[in-house]
ChimeraX commands (.cxc) that place a marker at each C-alpha (Angstrom):
marker #1 position 0.07,0.23,0.18 radius 0.5
marker #1 position 1.01,3.46,-0.56 radius 0.5
marker #1 position 0.66,6.59,2.09 radius 0.5
marker #1 position -0.85,9.25,0.27 radius 0.5
marker #1 position -1.45,12.74,1.77 radius 0.5
marker #1 position -1.72,16.50,0.82 radius 0.5
marker #1 position 0.42,19.06,2.03 radius 0.5
marker #1 position -1.76,21.83,2.59 radius 0.5
marker #1 position 0.59,23.77,3.60 radius 0.5
marker #1 position 2.63,23.70,0.22 radius 0.5
marker #1 position -0.14,22.91,-1.83 radius 0.5
marker #1 position 1.30,19.19,-3.05 radius 0.5
marker #1 position -0.30,15.92,-2.98 radius 0.5
marker #1 position 2.57,13.47,-1.72 radius 0.5
marker #1 position 2.60,9.97,-2.49 radius 0.5
marker #1 position 4.69,7.47,-0.62 radius 0.5
marker #1 position 5.40,3.71,-1.33 radius 0.5
marker #1 position 6.09,1.67,1.28 radius 0.5
marker #1 position 8.88,-1.32,2.10 radius 0.5
marker #1 position 10.64,-2.78,-1.03 radius 0.5
marker #1 position 7.84,-0.74,-3.18 radius 0.5
marker #1 position 10.97,1.93,-2.74 radius 0.5
marker #1 position 13.53,-0.22,-3.92 radius 0.5
marker #1 position 11.63,-1.94,-6.85 radius 0.5
marker #1 position 9.97,0.70,-8.05 radius 0.5
marker #1 position 12.87,3.17,-7.62 radius 0.5
marker #1 position 10.58,5.75,-6.31 radius 0.5
marker #1 position 10.64,7.06,-2.64 radius 0.5
marker #1 position 8.80,10.09,-2.79 radius 0.5
marker #1 position 6.49,11.82,-5.40 radius 0.5
marker #1 position 5.03,15.05,-5.35 radius 0.5
marker #1 position 2.44,17.06,-7.16 radius 0.5
marker #1 position 1.36,20.15,-7.25 radius 0.5
marker #1 position -2.17,20.56,-6.84 radius 0.5
marker #1 position -2.96,22.79,-9.74 radius 0.5
marker #1 position -1.17,20.27,-11.87 radius 0.5
marker #1 position -3.86,17.27,-11.18 radius 0.5
marker #1 position -6.98,17.04,-13.41 radius 0.5
marker #1 position -8.54,14.44,-11.27 radius 0.5
marker #1 position -8.71,10.91,-9.47 radius 0.5
marker #1 position -10.84,7.80,-9.95 radius 0.5
marker #1 position -10.85,4.38,-8.26 radius 0.5
marker #1 position -10.73,2.37,-11.15 radius 0.5
marker #1 position -9.96,-1.67,-9.89 radius 0.5
marker #1 position -10.03,-2.47,-13.79 radius 0.5
marker #1 position -6.90,-0.63,-15.06 radius 0.5
marker #1 position -4.58,-3.71,-14.06 radius 0.5
marker #1 position -6.33,-5.53,-17.26 radius 0.5
marker #1 position -5.05,-2.58,-19.42 radius 0.5
marker #1 position -1.91,-2.76,-21.74 radius 0.5
marker #1 position 0.37,-0.96,-19.28 radius 0.5
marker #1 position 3.09,-0.13,-21.97 radius 0.5
marker #1 position 7.06,-0.81,-21.60 radius 0.5
marker #1 position 8.29,-1.08,-18.15 radius 0.5
marker #1 position 11.35,1.29,-17.41 radius 0.5
marker #1 position 12.40,0.76,-14.45 radius 0.5
marker #1 position 10.73,-1.28,-12.53 radius 0.5
marker #1 position 9.18,-4.89,-11.19 radius 0.5
marker #1 position 6.17,-6.42,-13.26 radius 0.5
marker #1 position 4.20,-10.01,-11.71 radius 0.5
marker #1 position 1.57,-10.17,-14.40 radius 0.5
marker #1 position -1.77,-10.33,-12.52 radius 0.5
marker #1 position -0.34,-9.80,-9.26 radius 0.5
marker #1 position 2.12,-6.44,-8.69 radius 0.5
marker #1 position 3.35,-3.91,-10.83 radius 0.5
marker #1 position 5.84,-1.40,-9.07 radius 0.5
marker #1 position 7.54,1.23,-11.47 radius 0.5
marker #1 position 7.39,3.34,-14.40 radius 0.5
marker #1 position 5.56,2.45,-17.42 radius 0.5
marker #1 position 6.00,4.47,-20.86 radius 0.5
marker #1 position 2.80,4.31,-22.98 radius 0.5
marker #1 position 1.29,6.57,-25.73 radius 0.5
marker #1 position 4.12,9.08,-25.15 radius 0.5
marker #1 position 3.38,9.26,-21.18 radius 0.5
marker #1 position 5.37,8.30,-18.43 radius 0.5
marker #1 position 2.85,6.32,-15.75 radius 0.5
marker #1 position 3.94,5.31,-12.19 radius 0.5
marker #1 position 2.13,2.04,-10.99 radius 0.5
marker #1 position 2.54,0.88,-7.68 radius 0.5
marker #1 position -0.09,-1.61,-7.40 radius 0.5
marker #1 position -1.02,-4.87,-5.69 radius 0.5
marker #1 position -4.09,-6.78,-7.13 radius 0.5
marker #1 position -5.89,-4.02,-8.29 radius 0.5
marker #1 position -9.39,-3.99,-6.24 radius 0.5
marker #1 position -8.01,-0.76,-4.46 radius 0.5
marker #1 position -6.43,1.31,-7.36 radius 0.5
marker #1 position -6.56,4.66,-7.65 radius 0.5
marker #1 position -6.02,6.63,-10.66 radius 0.5
marker #1 position -4.57,9.89,-10.48 radius 0.5
marker #1 position -4.24,12.03,-13.64 radius 0.5
marker #1 position -1.78,14.59,-13.91 radius 0.5
marker #1 position -0.15,16.95,-16.23 radius 0.5
marker #1 position 3.04,17.01,-14.37 radius 0.5
marker #1 position 6.00,16.57,-16.24 radius 0.5
marker #1 position 7.49,13.52,-14.28 radius 0.5
marker #1 position 4.20,11.24,-14.42 radius 0.5
marker #1 position 0.98,11.53,-16.33 radius 0.5
marker #1 position -0.81,9.09,-14.79 radius 0.5
marker #1 position -0.03,7.68,-11.31 radius 0.5
marker #1 position -1.57,4.22,-10.34 radius 0.5
marker #1 position -1.85,3.24,-6.35 radius 0.5
marker #1 position -3.12,0.55,-4.20 radius 0.5
marker #1 position -4.73,2.20,-1.12 radius 0.5
marker #1 position -6.56,1.03,1.76 radius 0.5
marker #1 position -9.57,3.33,1.26 radius 0.5
marker #1 position -9.67,4.10,-2.61 radius 0.5
marker #1 position -13.09,5.96,-2.00 radius 0.5
marker #1 position -11.61,8.33,0.92 radius 0.5
marker #1 position -8.09,8.91,-1.33 radius 0.5
marker #1 position -10.16,10.24,-4.39 radius 0.5
marker #1 position -12.68,12.21,-2.59 radius 0.5
marker #1 position -9.63,13.89,-0.43 radius 0.5
marker #1 position -7.70,14.85,-4.01 radius 0.5
marker #1 position -10.37,15.38,-5.81 radius 0.5
marker #1 position -12.06,18.04,-2.95 radius 0.5
marker #1 position -8.45,19.71,-2.74 radius 0.5
marker #1 position -7.60,20.49,-6.69 radius 0.5
marker #1 position -8.24,24.17,-7.46 radius 0.5
marker #1 position -11.64,24.92,-9.11 radius 0.5
marker #1 position -11.70,25.40,-12.76 radius 0.5
marker #1 position -12.03,29.16,-12.64 radius 0.5
marker #1 position -8.94,29.40,-10.54 radius 0.5
marker #1 position -6.68,27.36,-12.75 radius 0.5
marker #1 position -7.46,29.46,-15.68 radius 0.5
marker link #1:1,2 radius 0.2
marker link #1:2,3 radius 0.2
marker link #1:3,4 radius 0.2
marker link #1:4,5 radius 0.2
marker link #1:5,6 radius 0.2
marker link #1:6,7 radius 0.2
marker link #1:7,8 radius 0.2
marker link #1:8,9 radius 0.2
marker link #1:9,10 radius 0.2
marker link #1:10,11 radius 0.2
marker link #1:11,12 radius 0.2
marker link #1:12,13 radius 0.2
marker link #1:13,14 radius 0.2
marker link #1:14,15 radius 0.2
marker link #1:15,16 radius 0.2
marker link #1:16,17 radius 0.2
marker link #1:17,18 radius 0.2
marker link #1:18,19 radius 0.2
marker link #1:19,20 radius 0.2
marker link #1:20,21 radius 0.2
marker link #1:21,22 radius 0.2
marker link #1:22,23 radius 0.2
marker link #1:23,24 radius 0.2
marker link #1:24,25 radius 0.2
marker link #1:25,26 radius 0.2
marker link #1:26,27 radius 0.2
marker link #1:27,28 radius 0.2
marker link #1:28,29 radius 0.2
marker link #1:29,30 radius 0.2
marker link #1:30,31 radius 0.2
marker link #1:31,32 radius 0.2
marker link #1:32,33 radius 0.2
marker link #1:33,34 radius 0.2
marker link #1:34,35 radius 0.2
marker link #1:35,36 radius 0.2
marker link #1:36,37 radius 0.2
marker link #1:37,38 radius 0.2
marker link #1:38,39 radius 0.2
marker link #1:39,40 radius 0.2
marker link #1:40,41 radius 0.2
marker link #1:41,42 radius 0.2
marker link #1:42,43 radius 0.2
marker link #1:43,44 radius 0.2
marker link #1:44,45 radius 0.2
marker link #1:45,46 radius 0.2
marker link #1:46,47 radius 0.2
marker link #1:47,48 radius 0.2
marker link #1:48,49 radius 0.2
marker link #1:49,50 radius 0.2
marker link #1:50,51 radius 0.2
marker link #1:51,52 radius 0.2
marker link #1:52,53 radius 0.2
marker link #1:53,54 radius 0.2
marker link #1:54,55 radius 0.2
marker link #1:55,56 radius 0.2
marker link #1:56,57 radius 0.2
marker link #1:57,58 radius 0.2
marker link #1:58,59 radius 0.2
marker link #1:59,60 radius 0.2
marker link #1:60,61 radius 0.2
marker link #1:61,62 radius 0.2
marker link #1:62,63 radius 0.2
marker link #1:63,64 radius 0.2
marker link #1:64,65 radius 0.2
marker link #1:65,66 radius 0.2
marker link #1:66,67 radius 0.2
marker link #1:67,68 radius 0.2
marker link #1:68,69 radius 0.2
marker link #1:69,70 radius 0.2
marker link #1:70,71 radius 0.2
marker link #1:71,72 radius 0.2
marker link #1:72,73 radius 0.2
marker link #1:73,74 radius 0.2
marker link #1:74,75 radius 0.2
marker link #1:75,76 radius 0.2
marker link #1:76,77 radius 0.2
marker link #1:77,78 radius 0.2
marker link #1:78,79 radius 0.2
marker link #1:79,80 radius 0.2
marker link #1:80,81 radius 0.2
marker link #1:81,82 radius 0.2
marker link #1:82,83 radius 0.2
marker link #1:83,84 radius 0.2
marker link #1:84,85 radius 0.2
marker link #1:85,86 radius 0.2
marker link #1:86,87 radius 0.2
marker link #1:87,88 radius 0.2
marker link #1:88,89 radius 0.2
marker link #1:89,90 radius 0.2
marker link #1:90,91 radius 0.2
marker link #1:91,92 radius 0.2
marker link #1:92,93 radius 0.2
marker link #1:93,94 radius 0.2
marker link #1:94,95 radius 0.2
marker link #1:95,96 radius 0.2
marker link #1:96,97 radius 0.2
marker link #1:97,98 radius 0.2
marker link #1:98,99 radius 0.2
marker link #1:99,100 radius 0.2
marker link #1:100,101 radius 0.2
marker link #1:101,102 radius 0.2
marker link #1:102,103 radius 0.2
marker link #1:103,104 radius 0.2
marker link #1:104,105 radius 0.2
marker link #1:105,106 radius 0.2
marker link #1:106,107 radius 0.2
marker link #1:107,108 radius 0.2
marker link #1:108,109 radius 0.2
marker link #1:109,110 radius 0.2
marker link #1:110,111 radius 0.2
marker link #1:111,112 radius 0.2
marker link #1:112,113 radius 0.2
marker link #1:113,114 radius 0.2
marker link #1:114,115 radius 0.2
marker link #1:115,116 radius 0.2
marker link #1:116,117 radius 0.2
marker link #1:117,118 radius 0.2
marker link #1:118,119 radius 0.2
marker link #1:119,120 radius 0.2
marker link #1:120,121 radius 0.2
marker link #1:121,122 radius 0.2
marker link #1:122,123 radius 0.2
marker link #1:123,124 radius 0.2
view
């Protein structure tokens, strides 16, 4: 699982992989400014989709994906085990355009992220 929270003082979404996932995925922490987040969804079916080319990371088909995948000119970060609790975060950030995560409470995480995003009028 991943630790996901909003740093309200800095207005950034923070993702911290746990345990060996830091090593396998070559990522200790991801920070995305809230104004670069397009939205978050609970999407358990995303694990069935073609992920692209892994570089670097760990992939155990049907069970675990950790690391960076390149697909359709975008970089996606995956840290998913199983898939039932997968949250997908879409961003305009240069590092990762999509972040796929296993979390303890997907509905709470999705609601937290979407509520923290600046309103459309504030972004323009």
